[in-house]
Structure formats: C-alpha cells, structure tokens
MOPAC internal coordinates of N, CA, C and O (Angstrom, degrees):
PM7 1SCF
backbone

  N    0.0000 0     0.00 0     0.00 0    0    0    0
  C    1.4570 1     0.00 0     0.00 0    1    0    0
  C    1.5334 1   109.32 1     0.00 0    2    1    0
  O    1.2310 1   120.85 1   -39.48 1    3    2    1
  N    1.2939 1   115.98 1   140.52 1    3    2    1
  C    1.4594 1   121.01 1  -178.14 1    5    3    2
  C    1.5267 1   111.06 1   -71.64 1    6    5    3
  O    1.2310 1   121.37 1   -31.79 1    7    6    5
  N    1.2922 1   114.98 1   148.21 1    7    6    5
  C    1.4589 1   122.57 1   177.58 1    9    7    6
  C    1.5325 1   109.12 1   -78.16 1   10    9    7
  O    1.2310 1   120.20 1   -36.44 1   11   10    9
  N    1.3270 1   117.22 1   143.56 1   11   10    9
  C    1.4654 1   121.57 1   179.39 1   13   11   10
  C    1.5311 1   110.44 1  -108.65 1   14   13   11
  O    1.2310 1   120.79 1   -16.29 1   15   14   13
  N    1.3194 1   116.09 1   163.71 1   15   14   13
  C    1.4655 1   120.03 1   177.83 1   17   15   14
  C    1.5220 1   111.55 1   -59.48 1   18   17   15
  O    1.2310 1   120.59 1   146.40 1   19   18   17
  N    1.3063 1   116.48 1   -33.60 1   19   18   17
  C    1.4644 1   120.15 1  -179.00 1   21   19   18
  C    1.5285 1   111.52 1   -64.63 1   22   21   19
  O    1.2310 1   120.01 1   155.96 1   23   22   21
  N    1.3166 1   117.59 1   -24.04 1   23   22   21
  C    1.4615 1   121.64 1   179.07 1   25   23   22
  C    1.5241 1   112.89 1   -81.45 1   26   25   23
  O    1.2310 1   120.44 1   170.09 1   27   26   25
  N    1.3242 1   116.76 1    -9.91 1   27   26   25
  C    1.4620 1   121.15 1   175.08 1   29   27   26
  C    1.5316 1   106.20 1   -85.85 1   30   29   27
  O    1.2310 1   120.69 1   -61.73 1   31   30   29
  N    1.3196 1   116.28 1   118.27 1   31   30   29
  C    1.4637 1   122.51 1  -170.52 1   33   31   30
  C    1.5300 1   113.93 1   -46.65 1   34   33   31
  O    1.2310 1   120.02 1   129.26 1   35   34   33
  N    1.2907 1   117.56 1   -50.74 1   35   34   33
  C    1.4606 1   122.03 1  -176.34 1   37   35   34
  C    1.5193 1   112.63 1   -70.92 1   38   37   35
  O    1.2310 1   119.95 1   146.40 1   39   38   37
  N    1.3264 1   117.70 1   -33.60 1   39   38   37
  C    1.4584 1   121.74 1  -171.87 1   41   39   38
  C    1.5184 1   114.28 1   -72.97 1   42   41   39
  O    1.2310 1   119.68 1   139.64 1   43   42   41
  N    1.2998 1   118.22 1   -40.36 1   43   42   41
  C    1.4560 1   121.07 1  -175.40 1   45   43   42
  C    1.5236 1   111.34 1   -55.48 1   46   45   43
  O    1.2310 1   120.19 1   127.56 1   47   46   45
  N    1.3136 1   117.24 1   -52.44 1   47   46   45
  C    1.4569 1   121.19 1  -179.57 1   49   47   46
  C    1.5344 1   111.32 1   -67.26 1   50   49   47
  O    1.2310 1   120.59 1   141.03 1   51   50   49
  N    1.3214 1   116.47 1   -38.97 1   51   50   49
  C    1.4663 1   120.47 1  -179.14 1   53   51   50
  C    1.5232 1   110.99 1   -63.01 1   54   53   51
  O    1.2310 1   120.15 1   139.26 1   55   54   53
  N    1.3135 1   117.31 1   -40.74 1   55   54   53
  C    1.4606 1   120.88 1  -179.90 1   57   55   54
  C    1.5223 1   110.79 1   -69.68 1   58   57   55
  O    1.2310 1   120.41 1   137.68 1   59   58   57
  N    1.3036 1   116.81 1   -42.32 1   59   58   57
  C    1.4616 1   120.74 1  -177.81 1   61   59   58
  C    1.5256 1   112.91 1   -70.63 1   62   61   59
  O    1.2310 1   119.98 1   146.26 1   63   62   61
  N    1.3399 1   117.65 1   -33.74 1   63   62   61
  C    1.4570 1   120.73 1  -172.93 1   65   63   62
  C    1.5212 1   115.05 1  -120.95 1   66   65   63
  O    1.2310 1   120.01 1  -179.04 1   67   66   65
  N    1.3263 1   117.58 1     0.96 1   67   66   65
  C    1.4549 1   121.36 1  -176.22 1   69   67   66
  C    1.5180 1   113.29 1   -73.74 1   70   69   67
  O    1.2310 1   120.76 1   -13.40 1   71   70   69
  N    1.3257 1   116.14 1   166.60 1   71   70   69
  C    1.4641 1   120.88 1   178.73 1   73   71   70
  C    1.5272 1   111.61 1   -58.50 1   74   73   71
  O    1.2310 1   121.11 1   -42.19 1   75   74   73
  N    1.3105 1   115.48 1   137.81 1   75   74   73
  C    1.4615 1   121.29 1  -176.15 1   77   75   74
  C    1.5254 1   111.94 1   -53.75 1   78   77   75
  O    1.2310 1   119.98 1   132.67 1   79   78   77
  N    1.3261 1   117.65 1   -47.33 1   79   78   77
  C    1.4711 1   121.05 1  -175.97 1   81   79   78
  C    1.5315 1   111.38 1   -60.42 1   82   81   79
  O    1.2310 1   120.30 1   137.84 1   83   82   81
  N    1.3144 1   117.03 1   -42.16 1   83   82   81
  C    1.4732 1   120.53 1  -179.38 1   85   83   82
  C    1.5193 1   111.54 1   -69.39 1   86   85   83
  O    1.2310 1   120.45 1   138.63 1   87   86   85
  N    1.3228 1   116.74 1   -41.37 1   87   86   85
  C    1.4654 1   120.47 1   179.41 1   89   87   86
  C    1.5291 1   109.49 1   -68.08 1   90   89   87
  O    1.2310 1   120.18 1   141.85 1   91   90   89
  N    1.3218 1   117.26 1   -38.15 1   91   90   89
  C    1.4636 1   120.98 1   177.61 1   93   91   90
  C    1.5349 1   110.44 1   -62.43 1   94   93   91
  O    1.2310 1   120.29 1   138.38 1   95   94   93
  N    1.3271 1   117.05 1   -41.62 1   95   94   93
  C    1.4621 1   120.43 1   177.84 1   97   95   94
  C    1.5209 1   110.68 1   -64.58 1   98   97   95
  O    1.2310 1   120.11 1   136.07 1   99   98   97
  N    1.3240 1   117.39 1   -43.93 1   99   98   97
  C    1.4654 1   121.11 1   176.93 1  101   99   98
  C    1.5267 1   109.96 1   -59.45 1  102  101   99
  O    1.2310 1   120.42 1   138.16 1  103  102  101
  N    1.3193 1   116.81 1   -41.84 1  103  102  101
  C    1.4622 1   121.54 1   178.04 1  105  103  102
  C    1.5295 1   110.01 1   -61.64 1  106  105  103
  O    1.2310 1   120.64 1   138.50 1  107  106  105
  N    1.3334 1   116.38 1   -41.50 1  107  106  105
  C    1.4597 1   120.69 1   177.98 1  109  107  106
  C    1.5215 1   112.70 1   -63.97 1  110  109  107
  O    1.2310 1   120.49 1   145.88 1  111  110  109
  N    1.3321 1   116.66 1   -34.12 1  111  110  109
  C    1.4623 1   120.68 1   175.51 1  113  111  110
  C    1.5281 1   110.76 1   -66.46 1  114  113  111
  O    1.2310 1   120.96 1   137.76 1  115  114  113
  N    1.3106 1   115.78 1   -42.24 1  115  114  113
  C    1.4606 1   121.40 1  -175.79 1  117  115  114
  C    1.5327 1   112.15 1   -76.20 1  118  117  115
  O    1.2310 1   120.80 1   135.51 1  119  118  117
  N    1.3083 1   116.07 1   -44.49 1  119  118  117
  C    1.4731 1   121.65 1  -175.54 1  121  119  118
  C    1.5217 1   108.36 1  -124.33 1  122  121  119
  O    1.2310 1   120.36 1   -86.37 1  123  122  121
  N    1.2886 1   116.91 1    93.63 1  123  122  121
  C    1.4658 1   119.22 1  -178.11 1  125  123  122
  C    1.5223 1   111.15 1   -88.87 1  126  125  123
  O    1.2310 1   121.21 1  -136.19 1  127  126  125
  N    1.3386 1   115.30 1    43.81 1  127  126  125
  C    1.4581 1   120.80 1  -178.20 1  129  127  126
  C    1.5297 1   112.67 1  -103.34 1  130  129  127
  O    1.2310 1   120.03 1  -177.05 1  131  130  129
  N    1.3301 1   117.54 1     2.95 1  131  130  129
  C    1.4632 1   121.12 1   177.86 1  133  131  130
  C    1.5223 1   114.48 1    77.92 1  134  133  131
  O    1.2310 1   119.89 1  -172.53 1  135  134  133
  N    1.3232 1   117.81 1     7.47 1  135  134  133
  C    1.4625 1   120.00 1  -179.35 1  137  135  134
  C    1.5303 1   111.22 1   -75.80 1  138  137  135
  O    1.2310 1   121.55 1   -17.86 1  139  138  137
  N    1.3210 1   114.64 1   162.14 1  139  138  137
  C    1.4608 1   120.67 1   179.28 1  141  139  138
  C    1.5181 1   111.27 1   -67.57 1  142  141  139
  O    1.2310 1   121.35 1   -26.64 1  143  142  141
  N    1.3306 1   115.03 1   153.36 1  143  142  141
  C    1.4616 1   121.01 1   178.33 1  145  143  142
  C    1.5227 1   110.48 1   -58.65 1  146  145  143
  O    1.2310 1   121.22 1   -50.17 1  147  146  145
  N    1.3168 1   115.27 1   129.83 1  147  146  145
  C    1.4483 1   122.40 1   176.94 1  149  147  146
  C    1.5347 1   106.13 1  -135.21 1  150  149  147
  O    1.2310 1   120.31 1   -79.98 1  151  150  149
  N    1.3273 1   117.02 1   100.02 1  151  150  149
  C    1.4684 1   121.25 1  -175.59 1  153  151  150
  C    1.5272 1   111.88 1   -61.65 1  154  153  151
  O    1.2310 1   120.20 1   143.12 1  155  154  153
  N    1.3271 1   117.22 1   -36.88 1  155  154  153
  C    1.4671 1   120.30 1   179.94 1  157  155  154
  C    1.5359 1   110.19 1   -64.84 1  158  157  155
  O    1.2310 1   120.48 1   136.56 1  159  158  157
  N    1.3264 1   116.69 1   -43.44 1  159  158  157
  C    1.4645 1   121.01 1   178.08 1  161  159  158
  C    1.5277 1   110.36 1   -62.29 1  162  161  159
  O    1.2310 1   120.57 1   140.83 1  163  162  161
  N    1.3267 1   116.51 1   -39.17 1  163  162  161
  C    1.4598 1   120.84 1   178.97 1  165  163  162
  C    1.5274 1   110.72 1   -65.35 1  166  165  163
  O    1.2310 1   120.15 1   139.61 1  167  166  165
  N    1.3216 1   117.31 1   -40.39 1  167  166  165
  C    1.4705 1   120.90 1   177.85 1  169  167  166
  C    1.5258 1   111.38 1   -62.31 1  170  169  167
  O    1.2310 1   120.02 1   148.59 1  171  170  169
  N    1.3192 1   117.57 1   -31.41 1  171  170  169
  C    1.4679 1   122.36 1  -178.40 1  173  171  170
  C    1.5271 1   113.15 1   -86.42 1  174  173  171
  O    1.2310 1   120.23 1   175.82 1  175  174  173
  N    1.3202 1   117.17 1    -4.18 1  175  174  173
  C    1.4672 1   121.69 1  -177.60 1  177  175  174
  C    1.5243 1   110.51 1   -66.54 1  178  177  175
  O    1.2310 1   120.07 1   -39.43 1  179  178  177
  N    1.3226 1   117.47 1   140.57 1  179  178  177
  C    1.4648 1   122.11 1  -176.67 1  181  179  178
  C    1.5250 1   113.78 1  -103.86 1  182  181  179
  O    1.2310 1   119.86 1  -169.82 1  183  182  181
  N    1.3040 1   117.88 1    10.18 1  183  182  181
  C    1.4618 1   120.38 1   176.81 1  185  183  182
  C    1.5102 1   112.93 1    95.58 1  186  185  183
  O    1.2310 1   121.13 1    -5.07 1  187  186  185
  N    1.3248 1   115.45 1   174.93 1  187  186  185
  C    1.4499 1   120.75 1   179.07 1  189  187  186
  C    1.5261 1   109.55 1   -69.96 1  190  189  187
  O    1.2310 1   120.28 1   -36.70 1  191  190  189
  N    1.3291 1   117.08 1   143.30 1  191  190  189
  C    1.4700 1   120.70 1  -174.29 1  193  191  190
  C    1.5304 1   115.01 1   -87.77 1  194  193  191
  O    1.2310 1   120.06 1  -155.24 1  195  194  193
  N    1.3160 1   117.49 1    24.76 1  195  194  193
  C    1.4560 1   119.61 1  -179.01 1  197  195  194
  C    1.5193 1   110.08 1  -129.44 1  198  197  195
  O    1.2310 1   120.79 1    -9.43 1  199  198  197
  N    1.3050 1   116.09 1   170.57 1  199  198  197
  C    1.4628 1   122.44 1  -179.38 1  201  199  198
  C    1.5329 1   110.31 1   -89.01 1  202  201  199
  O    1.2310 1   120.79 1   -29.56 1  203  202  201
  N    1.3163 1   116.09 1   150.44 1  203  202  201
  C    1.4578 1   121.37 1   175.16 1  205  203  202
  C    1.5290 1   108.35 1   -63.44 1  206  205  203
  O    1.2310 1   120.95 1   -40.86 1  207  206  205
  N    1.3179 1   115.79 1   139.14 1  207  206  205
  C    1.4686 1   125.02 1   178.92 1  209  207  206
  C    1.5289 1   112.82 1    74.67 1  210  209  207
  O    1.2310 1   119.69 1  -171.95 1  211  210  209
  N    1.3245 1   118.21 1     8.05 1  211  210  209
  C    1.4606 1   120.72 1   174.55 1  213  211  210
  C    1.5292 1   108.72 1   -80.14 1  214  213  211
  O    1.2310 1   120.63 1    -9.96 1  215  214  213
  N    1.3112 1   116.39 1   170.04 1  215  214  213
  C    1.4714 1   120.16 1   177.16 1  217  215  214
  C    1.5271 1   110.61 1   -61.27 1  218  217  215
  O    1.2310 1   120.33 1   139.01 1  219  218  217
  N    1.3370 1   116.97 1   -40.99 1  219  218  217
  C    1.4688 1   120.90 1   178.76 1  221  219  218
  C    1.5230 1   111.00 1   -62.56 1  222  221  219
  O    1.2310 1   120.38 1   139.15 1  223  222  221
  N    1.3342 1   116.89 1   -40.85 1  223  222  221
  C    1.4613 1   121.33 1   177.82 1  225  223  222
  C    1.5294 1   109.96 1   -61.15 1  226  225  223
  O    1.2310 1   120.42 1   131.91 1  227  226  225
  N    1.3257 1   116.80 1   -48.09 1  227  226  225
  C    1.4674 1   120.73 1  -179.29 1  229  227  226
  C    1.5207 1   111.74 1   -62.95 1  230  229  227
  O    1.2310 1   120.21 1   143.40 1  231  230  229
  N    1.3279 1   117.21 1   -36.60 1  231  230  229
  C    1.4670 1   121.44 1   176.17 1  233  231  230
  C    1.5274 1   110.31 1   -64.90 1  234  233  231
  O    1.2310 1   120.38 1   138.79 1  235  234  233
  N    1.3325 1   116.87 1   -41.21 1  235  234  233
  C    1.4627 1   121.15 1   179.69 1  237  235  234
  C    1.5244 1   110.11 1   -64.35 1  238  237  235
  O    1.2310 1   119.81 1   136.02 1  239  238  237
  N    1.3260 1   117.96 1   -43.98 1  239  238  237
  C    1.4668 1   121.33 1   178.57 1  241  239  238
  C    1.5247 1   109.70 1   -60.09 1  242  241  239
  O    1.2310 1   120.03 1   134.97 1  243  242  241
  N    1.3296 1   117.54 1   -45.03 1  243  242  241
  C    1.4701 1   120.91 1   178.57 1  245  243  242
  C    1.5253 1   111.05 1   -61.44 1  246  245  243
  O    1.2310 1   120.45 1   139.20 1  247  246  245
  N    1.3332 1   116.75 1   -40.80 1  247  246  245
  C    1.4624 1   122.05 1   178.18 1  249  247  246
  C    1.5313 1   110.77 1   -63.69 1  250  249  247
  O    1.2310 1   120.55 1   137.97 1  251  250  249
  N    1.3158 1   116.55 1   -42.03 1  251  250  249
  C    1.4648 1   121.34 1   179.42 1  253  251  250
  C    1.5284 1   110.27 1   -63.93 1  254  253  251
  O    1.2310 1   120.17 1   136.09 1  255  254  253
  N    1.3204 1   117.29 1   -43.91 1  255  254  253
  C    1.4687 1   121.38 1   179.14 1  257  255  254
  C    1.5267 1   110.29 1   -61.52 1  258  257  255
  O    1.2310 1   120.26 1   140.68 1  259  258  257
  N    1.3223 1   117.10 1   -39.32 1  259  258  257
  C    1.4633 1   121.27 1  -179.28 1  261  259  258
  C    1.5240 1   112.91 1   -71.99 1  262  261  259
  O    1.2310 1   120.28 1   142.07 1  263  262  261
  N    1.3250 1   117.07 1   -37.93 1  263  262  261
  C    1.4630 1   120.74 1  -169.79 1  265  263  262
  C    1.5280 1   115.59 1   -97.73 1  266  265  263
  O    1.2310 1   119.89 1   167.30 1  267  266  265
  N    1.3326 1   117.81 1   -12.70 1  267  266  265
  C    1.4573 1   120.15 1  -177.73 1  269  267  266
  C    1.5215 1   109.60 1  -129.54 1  270  269  267
  O    1.2310 1   120.97 1   -39.17 1  271  270  269
  N    1.3247 1   115.74 1   140.83 1  271  270  269
  C    1.4641 1   120.08 1   178.46 1  273  271  270
  C    1.5243 1   109.56 1   -76.67 1  274  273  271
  O    1.2310 1   121.20 1   -16.05 1  275  274  273
  N    1.3166 1   115.30 1   163.95 1  275  274  273
  C    1.4650 1   119.70 1   176.71 1  277  275  274
  C    1.5272 1   109.97 1   -62.23 1  278  277  275
  O    1.2310 1   120.05 1   145.25 1  279  278  277
  N    1.3245 1   117.51 1   -34.75 1  279  278  277
  C    1.4690 1   121.02 1   178.52 1  281  279  278
  C    1.5281 1   110.91 1   -64.22 1  282  281  279
  O    1.2310 1   120.37 1   137.35 1  283  282  281
  N    1.3263 1   116.91 1   -42.65 1  283  282  281
  C    1.4695 1   120.34 1   178.01 1  285  283  282
  C    1.5258 1   110.63 1   -63.99 1  286  285  283
  O    1.2310 1   120.85 1   137.47 1  287  286  285
  N    1.3282 1   115.99 1   -42.53 1  287  286  285
  C    1.4620 1   119.42 1   179.70 1  289  287  286
  C    1.5225 1   111.62 1   -66.57 1  290  289  287
  O    1.2310 1   120.49 1   142.51 1  291  290  289
  N    1.3225 1   116.67 1   -37.49 1  291  290  289
  C    1.4729 1   119.11 1   176.70 1  293  291  290
  C    1.5269 1   110.61 1   -65.62 1  294  293  291
  O    1.2310 1   120.18 1   145.69 1  295  294  293
  N    1.3235 1   117.27 1   -34.31 1  295  294  293
  C    1.4633 1   120.56 1   174.98 1  297  295  294
  C    1.5170 1   111.12 1   -60.58 1  298  297  295
  O    1.2310 1   120.68 1   137.00 1  299  298  297
  N    1.3304 1   116.30 1   -43.00 1  299  298  297
  C    1.4683 1   121.06 1   176.70 1  301  299  298
  C    1.5233 1   109.69 1   -66.97 1  302  301  299
  O    1.2310 1   120.76 1   137.33 1  303  302  301
  N    1.3256 1   116.16 1   -42.67 1  303  302  301
  C    1.4607 1   120.08 1   178.68 1  305  303  302
  C    1.5170 1   112.08 1   -58.66 1  306  305  303
  O    1.2310 1   120.87 1   134.39 1  307  306  305
  N    1.3166 1   115.94 1   -45.61 1  307  306  305
  C    1.4645 1   120.04 1   178.44 1  309  307  306
  C    1.5267 1   111.14 1   -64.62 1  310  309  307
  O    1.2310 1   120.63 1   140.93 1  311  310  309
  N    1.3164 1   116.40 1   -39.07 1  311  310  309
  C    1.4653 1   121.59 1   177.66 1  313  311  310
  C    1.5302 1   110.95 1   -58.66 1  314  313  311
  O    1.2310 1   121.24 1   139.42 1  315  314  313
  N    1.3310 1   115.23 1   -40.58 1  315  314  313
  C    1.4644 1   120.83 1  -177.92 1  317  315  314
  C    1.5204 1   112.70 1   -90.85 1  318  317  315
  O    1.2310 1   120.24 1   177.23 1  319  318  317
  N    1.3402 1   117.15 1    -2.77 1  319  318  317
  C    1.4553 1   120.90 1   179.42 1  321  319  318
  C    1.5159 1   113.51 1    80.29 1  322  321  319
  O    1.2310 1   120.09 1  -162.45 1  323  322  321
  N    1.3224 1   117.43 1    17.55 1  323  322  321
  C    1.4590 1   121.59 1  -177.34 1  325  323  322
  C    1.5178 1   112.29 1   -83.75 1  326  325  323
  O    1.2310 1   121.24 1   -23.69 1  327  326  325
  N    1.3052 1   115.24 1   156.31 1  327  326  325
  C    1.4574 1   122.64 1   173.94 1  329  327  326
  C    1.5257 1   107.77 1   -72.95 1  330  329  327
  O    1.2310 1   120.02 1   -55.29 1  331  330  329
  N    1.3175 1   117.58 1   124.71 1  331  330  329
  C    1.4674 1   121.81 1  -177.81 1  333  331  330
  C    1.5200 1   112.30 1  -101.74 1  334  333  331
  O    1.2310 1   119.81 1  -168.43 1  335  334  333
  N    1.3080 1   117.96 1    11.57 1  335  334  333
  C    1.4611 1   120.59 1   178.39 1  337  335  334
  C    1.5196 1   108.97 1   -74.17 1  338  337  335
  O    1.2310 1   120.87 1   -34.20 1  339  338  337
  N    1.3233 1   115.94 1   145.80 1  339  338  337
  C    1.4532 1   120.65 1   176.47 1  341  339  338
  C    1.5034 1   112.36 1   118.76 1  342  341  339
  O    1.2310 1   121.75 1     4.91 1  343  342  341
  N    1.3060 1   114.26 1  -175.09 1  343  342  341
  C    1.4592 1   121.07 1  -178.61 1  345  343  342
  C    1.5257 1   110.59 1   -77.36 1  346  345  343
  O    1.2310 1   121.51 1   -10.70 1  347  346  345
  N    1.3153 1   114.72 1   169.30 1  347  346  345
  C    1.4566 1   121.79 1   176.41 1  349  347  346
  C    1.5389 1   109.59 1   -54.56 1  350  349  347
  O    1.2310 1   120.69 1   134.30 1  351  350  349
  N    1.3138 1   116.29 1   -45.70 1  351  350  349
  C    1.4685 1   122.72 1   179.89 1  353  351  350
  C    1.5325 1   111.25 1   -61.98 1  354  353  351
  O    1.2310 1   120.05 1   135.69 1  355  354  353
  N    1.3270 1   117.51 1   -44.31 1  355  354  353
  C    1.4694 1   121.41 1  -178.44 1  357  355  354
  C    1.5226 1   111.61 1   -65.36 1  358  357  355
  O    1.2310 1   120.37 1   138.44 1  359  358  357
  N    1.3294 1   116.89 1   -41.56 1  359  358  357
  C    1.4722 1   120.54 1   179.15 1  361  359  358
  C    1.5254 1   109.22 1   -65.61 1  362  361  359
  O    1.2310 1   120.15 1   137.16 1  363  362  361
  N    1.3329 1   117.32 1   -42.84 1  363  362  361
  C    1.4634 1   121.02 1   178.40 1  365  363  362
  C    1.5270 1   111.00 1   -61.61 1  366  365  363
  O    1.2310 1   120.22 1   137.23 1  367  366  365
  N    1.3290 1   117.18 1   -42.77 1  367  366  365
  C    1.4681 1   120.86 1   178.21 1  369  367  366
  C    1.5263 1   111.28 1   -63.40 1  370  369  367
  O    1.2310 1   120.28 1   139.01 1  371  370  369
  N    1.3239 1   117.06 1   -40.99 1  371  370  369
  C    1.4657 1   121.20 1  -179.16 1  373  371  370
  C    1.5333 1   109.93 1   -63.85 1  374  373  371
  O    1.2310 1   120.61 1   134.38 1  375  374  373
  N    1.3160 1   116.43 1   -45.62 1  375  374  373
  C    1.4663 1   120.68 1  -179.69 1  377  375  374
  C    1.5259 1   110.47 1   -65.67 1  378  377  375
  O    1.2310 1   120.38 1   132.79 1  379  378  377
  N    1.3226 1   116.88 1   -47.21 1  379  378  377
  C    1.4692 1   120.36 1  -179.64 1  381  379  378
  C    1.5313 1   111.16 1   -63.11 1  382  381  379
  O    1.2310 1   120.42 1   145.72 1  383  382  381
  N    1.3242 1   116.81 1   -34.28 1  383  382  381
  C    1.4657 1   119.90 1   179.09 1  385  383  382
  C    1.5183 1   111.63 1   -63.26 1  386  385  383
  O    1.2310 1   119.88 1   131.54 1  387  386  385
  N    1.3291 1   117.83 1   -48.46 1  387  386  385
  C    1.4671 1   119.29 1  -178.66 1  389  387  386
  C    1.5199 1   111.20 1   -70.99 1  390  389  387
  O    1.2310 1   120.22 1   153.29 1  391  390  389
  N    1.3402 1   117.18 1   -26.71 1  391  390  389
  C    1.4611 1   119.72 1   178.25 1  393  391  390
  C    1.5256 1   111.89 1   -82.90 1  394  393  391
  O    1.2310 1   120.28 1   173.27 1  395  394  393
  N    1.3163 1   117.07 1    -6.73 1  395  394  393
  C    1.4597 1   122.24 1   173.92 1  397  395  394
  C    1.5236 1   110.05 1   -95.82 1  398  397  395
  O    1.2310 1   120.60 1   140.14 1  399  398  397
  N    1.3229 1   116.46 1   -39.86 1  399  398  397
  C    1.4634 1   122.12 1  -178.61 1  401  399  398
  C    1.5264 1   108.58 1  -130.41 1  402  401  399
  O    1.2310 1   120.41 1   -81.59 1  403  402  401
  N    1.3178 1   116.83 1    98.41 1  403  402  401
  C    1.4633 1   121.52 1  -176.48 1  405  403  402
  C    1.5249 1   112.53 1   -62.24 1  406  405  403
  O    1.2310 1   119.85 1   159.95 1  407  406  405
  N    1.3194 1   117.90 1   -20.05 1  407  406  405
  C    1.4613 1   120.29 1   177.73 1  409  407  406
  C    1.5278 1   111.46 1   -64.95 1  410  409  407
  O    1.2310 1   119.98 1   160.02 1  411  410  409
  N    1.3202 1   117.65 1   -19.98 1  411  410  409
  C    1.4672 1   120.97 1   178.46 1  413  411  410
  C    1.5272 1   111.92 1   -67.81 1  414  413  411
  O    1.2310 1   120.06 1   164.55 1  415  414  413
  N    1.3278 1   117.49 1   -15.45 1  415  414  413
  C    1.4645 1   120.06 1   177.16 1  417  415  414
  C    1.5229 1   111.37 1   -62.55 1  418  417  415
  O    1.2310 1   120.12 1   165.49 1  419  418  417
  N    1.3158 1   117.38 1   -14.51 1  419  418  417
  C    1.4629 1   120.31 1   178.85 1  421  419  418
  C    1.5198 1   112.91 1   -92.64 1  422  421  419
  O    1.2310 1   119.44 1   174.08 1  423  422  421
  N    1.3250 1   118.67 1    -5.92 1  423  422  421
  C    1.4655 1   121.55 1  -179.71 1  425  423  422
  C    1.5202 1   110.00 1   -85.47 1  426  425  423
  O    1.2310 1   120.80 1   -68.05 1  427  426  425
  N    1.3020 1   116.08 1   111.95 1  427  426  425
  C    1.4595 1   122.90 1  -172.35 1  429  427  426
  C    1.5239 1   114.13 1   -60.08 1  430  429  427
  O    1.2310 1   119.44 1   148.62 1  431  430  429
  N    1.3219 1   118.67 1   -31.38 1  431  430  429
  C    1.4648 1   120.12 1  -175.33 1  433  431  430
  C    1.5252 1   112.73 1   -66.52 1  434  433  431
  O    1.2310 1   119.56 1   161.85 1  435  434  433
  N    1.3118 1   118.44 1   -18.15 1  435  434  433
  C    1.4500 1   121.27 1   178.95 1  437  435  434
  C    1.5215 1   113.06 1   -81.13 1  438  437  435
  O    1.2310 1   120.84 1   163.67 1  439  438  437
  N    1.3171 1   116.00 1   -16.33 1  439  438  437
  C    1.4516 1   119.78 1  -171.21 1  441  439  438
  C    1.5140 1   112.02 1  -102.81 1  442  441  439
  O    1.2310 1   121.76 1   -26.65 1  443  442  441
  N    1.3377 1   114.24 1   153.35 1  443  442  441
  C    1.4600 1   118.74 1  -177.29 1  445  443  442
  C    1.5105 1   112.27 1   -72.79 1  446  445  443
  O    1.2310 1   119.69 1   155.23 1  447  446  445
  N    1.3080 1   118.19 1   -24.77 1  447  446  445
  C    1.4572 1   122.09 1   175.92 1  449  447  446
  C    1.5196 1   107.80 1  -109.93 1  450  449  447
  O    1.2310 1   120.00 1   -24.37 1  451  450  449
  N    1.3134 1   117.61 1   155.63 1  451  450  449
  C    1.4561 1   120.58 1  -176.12 1  453  451  450
  C    1.5171 1   113.00 1   -64.39 1  454  453  451
  O    1.2310 1   120.21 1   146.45 1  455  454  453
  N    1.3174 1   117.20 1   -33.55 1  455  454  453
  C    1.4560 1   119.69 1  -177.86 1  457  455  454
  C    1.5065 1   109.77 1  -132.68 1  458  457  455
  O    1.2310 1   120.40 1   -57.69 1  459  458  457
  N    1.3067 1   116.84 1   122.31 1  459  458  457
  C    1.4563 1   122.02 1   179.97 1  461  459  458
  C    1.5232 1   110.39 1   -63.40 1  462  461  459
  O    1.2310 1   120.10 1   139.68 1  463  462  461
  N    1.3334 1   117.41 1   -40.32 1  463  462  461
  C    1.4554 1   120.07 1  -178.48 1  465  463  462
  C    1.5288 1   110.96 1   -62.75 1  466  465  463
  O    1.2310 1   120.02 1   141.87 1  467  466  465
  N    1.3141 1   117.58 1   -38.13 1  467  466  465
  C    1.4594 1   120.75 1   177.91 1  469  467  466
  C    1.5169 1   109.77 1   -62.55 1  470  469  467
  O    1.2310 1   120.36 1   135.18 1  471  470  469
  N    1.3129 1   116.92 1   -44.82 1  471  470  469
  C    1.4611 1   121.37 1   179.72 1  473  471  470
  C    1.5357 1   109.79 1   -61.61 1  474  473  471
  O    1.2310 1   120.29 1   134.32 1  475  474  473
  N    1.3163 1   117.05 1   -45.68 1  475  474  473
  C    1.4550 1   121.13 1  -179.86 1  477  475  474
  C    1.5182 1   110.07 1   -63.10 1  478  477  475
  O    1.2310 1   120.11 1   136.64 1  479  478  477
  N    1.3041 1   117.39 1   -43.36 1  479  478  477
  C    1.4707 1   121.29 1   179.06 1  481  479  478
  C    1.5208 1   110.94 1   -61.94 1  482  481  479
  O    1.2310 1   120.00 1   139.03 1  483  482  481
  N    1.3369 1   117.60 1   -40.97 1  483  482  481
  C    1.4559 1   120.73 1   179.61 1  485  483  482
  C    1.5147 1   111.16 1   -65.69 1  486  485  483
  O    1.2310 1   120.10 1   145.83 1  487  486  485
  N    1.3442 1   117.42 1   -34.17 1  487  486  485
  C    1.4504 1   120.74 1   179.09 1  489  487  486
  C    1.5236 1   111.15 1   -66.93 1  490  489  487
  O    1.2310 1   120.58 1   146.37 1  491  490  489
  N    1.3213 1   116.50 1   -33.63 1  491  490  489
  C    1.4671 1   120.81 1  -178.44 1  493  491  490
  C    1.5274 1   111.01 1   -73.50 1  494  493  491
  O    1.2310 1   120.38 1   144.73 1  495  494  493
  N    1.3399 1   116.88 1   -35.27 1  495  494  493
  C    1.4630 1   120.22 1  -176.52 1  497  495  494
  C    1.4768 1   113.47 1   -67.90 1  498  497  495
  O    1.2310 1   120.10 1   180.00 1  499  498  497

C-alpha cells in the first residue's frame, strides 16, 4: 500500500493546522483540478505518480514554476519544513522531489533545520 502524506510525521500536523494559504497552495500542487481545499483528501494523498528526474517530473516542475509564485512555494516549503533558499526553479524542484518520494523527508539537507524531529519537538513545547 502506498504511503500517504498523513503518515509523514511533520506533514500530518502541518496540513491539519497550517496556514490556509499555504495548505491551499499545497493542495493546488497535488490536485490541479480546481477543486476546493479538502485537508482530509490532502492527508490521504500518496504523492506524484512519477519518478524524480523523469520527463513527467520535469514537466511538473515547469508547471509549478509557471503557476505558483516564489512566495507561494516558500509558504509550502515552510509548511513542510523545507529549505526555501535558492531560485524559483530550485524551490519548485525541492518541493516536487519530496512530494514525489516521501522518503526524502528524512534527508536533512533538504530542511531548514538540521533535524526535523528537533524542530517538531520545539514546536510542541
């Protein structure tokens, strides 16, 4: 069975309690069908159905760069705890990468803090 966003420790709480604008943008990245924001549906999402660095992945990154501002993408990046440094293209690639392979959420170099668990623990305290 495919892994869902809700099963990613940081994402479940961020989607349920995150700022509306950032969650709406994340929803738009995941479901580009124009439907209304549905946080439960977003939590059940299993990621993009293609491989990183595939033609479909590159098309998605180009689409994201065209359809979302750097500010919107940084909002999603902050929601997911990602490092938002870099160009519009780099931020889009970073976001699309973790939304294609949820296992990348464990790679520290993608995140603004060295340890995601530390950041999550500090938020709870």
